[in-house]
C-alpha positions as CSV (number, residue, x, y, z in Angstrom):
1,X,-35.5,-32.2,-22.8
2,X,-32.2,-32.9,-24.3
3,X,-32.7,-28.8,-25.1
4,X,-32.5,-27.8,-21.4
5,X,-30.0,-30.6,-19.9
6,X,-27.6,-29.0,-23.1
7,X,-28.4,-25.4,-22.1
8,X,-27.9,-25.9,-18.3
9,X,-24.1,-27.8,-18.6
10,X,-23.3,-25.5,-20.9
11,X,-23.9,-22.6,-18.3
12,X,-23.0,-25.2,-15.6
13,X,-19.2,-25.4,-17.4
14,X,-19.2,-21.5,-18.1
15,X,-19.9,-20.5,-14.5
16,X,-17.2,-23.1,-13.3
17,X,-14.3,-22.0,-15.9
18,X,-15.3,-18.3,-15.4
19,X,-14.6,-18.7,-10.9
20,X,-11.8,-21.2,-12.0
21,X,-10.3,-17.8,-14.1
22,X,-11.0,-15.5,-11.2
23,X,-9.1,-17.6,-8.5
24,X,-6.2,-17.9,-10.7
25,X,-6.3,-13.6,-10.7
26,X,-7.0,-13.5,-7.0
27,X,-3.4,-15.2,-6.5
28,X,-1.2,-12.8,-8.1
29,X,-2.5,-9.8,-6.5
30,X,-0.6,-8.7,-3.7
31,X,-1.7,-6.9,-0.6
32,X,-0.9,-3.5,0.0
33,X,1.6,-2.6,2.4
34,X,2.3,0.0,5.1
35,X,4.7,1.5,6.5
36,X,5.5,4.4,9.5
37,X,8.5,6.5,9.0
38,X,10.0,9.1,11.6
39,X,10.6,12.4,9.9
40,X,11.4,15.7,10.9
41,X,8.3,17.6,9.9
42,X,6.6,19.9,12.3
43,X,4.9,22.5,10.4
44,X,1.9,23.4,8.4
45,X,4.0,24.5,5.6
46,X,6.6,21.3,5.5
47,X,3.3,19.5,5.8
48,X,2.0,20.7,2.6
49,X,4.7,20.4,0.8
50,X,5.1,16.7,1.5
51,X,1.4,16.1,0.6
52,X,1.8,18.3,-2.4
53,X,4.4,16.2,-3.8
54,X,4.0,12.4,-2.0
55,X,0.8,10.8,-3.3
56,X,2.5,11.4,-6.6
57,X,5.2,8.8,-5.8
58,X,5.1,5.4,-7.9
59,X,3.0,2.7,-5.9
60,X,1.6,5.8,-3.1
61,X,-2.1,4.6,-2.3
62,X,-2.6,6.9,0.4
63,X,-0.6,8.7,3.1
64,X,-1.0,10.6,6.7
65,X,1.3,13.0,8.4
66,X,1.7,13.7,11.9
67,X,3.0,16.6,13.1
68,X,2.9,16.2,16.5
69,X,4.2,13.0,16.6
70,X,6.5,14.0,13.5
71,X,5.8,10.4,11.8
72,X,4.6,9.6,8.1
73,X,2.5,7.0,7.4
74,X,2.0,5.6,4.1
75,X,0.1,2.5,2.3
76,X,1.7,1.5,-1.0
77,X,1.7,-1.1,-3.5
78,X,4.8,-3.5,-3.0
79,X,4.6,-4.4,-6.9
80,X,5.3,-0.7,-7.8
81,X,7.2,1.0,-4.9
82,X,9.4,-0.5,-2.0
83,X,10.7,1.5,1.7
84,X,13.7,2.0,0.1
85,X,12.1,4.1,-2.5
86,X,10.2,6.1,-0.1
87,X,13.1,6.7,2.1
88,X,14.8,8.3,-1.1
89,X,11.5,10.3,-2.2
90,X,11.5,12.1,1.4
91,X,15.1,12.6,1.3
92,X,14.8,14.1,-2.0
93,X,12.7,16.3,-0.6
94,X,14.9,17.4,2.6
95,X,13.5,15.2,5.0
96,X,15.8,12.5,5.8
97,X,13.2,9.1,7.5
98,X,13.7,6.5,9.7
99,X,11.7,3.6,9.5
100,X,9.4,2.7,12.9
101,X,8.9,-0.5,13.7
102,X,5.8,-2.2,16.1
103,X,7.1,-3.5,19.1
104,X,6.3,-6.6,21.0
105,X,3.0,-5.2,22.2
106,X,1.8,-3.6,18.7
107,X,2.4,-0.6,19.7
108,X,5.0,1.5,17.4
109,X,8.0,3.4,19.2
110,X,11.2,1.3,18.2
111,X,13.1,3.0,14.8
112,X,14.9,1.1,12.5
113,X,18.0,2.1,11.5
């Protein structure tokens, strides 16, 4: 009987320690960030050029190019890159970028200079 109690206490203690460690790790993880840029990209070959280079920028997790709206959306890791670095990467490829911010109605449309 004492053996069962000892084993139960040991298992319970281990579970508490493990769950505490996982909780501490999750607090240190930064959430992914996203940004939308207005960029003068209007042809499929320009899109292919950007799609070939930009996903390999440090911290970029996903991106989408909208030729019709001339925008590029990025999902990125803020502990590895930032908006300014993404602007520099676009500029280096010959595409000046301006951040598009969300308006009061939650829809994008205002350019941030």
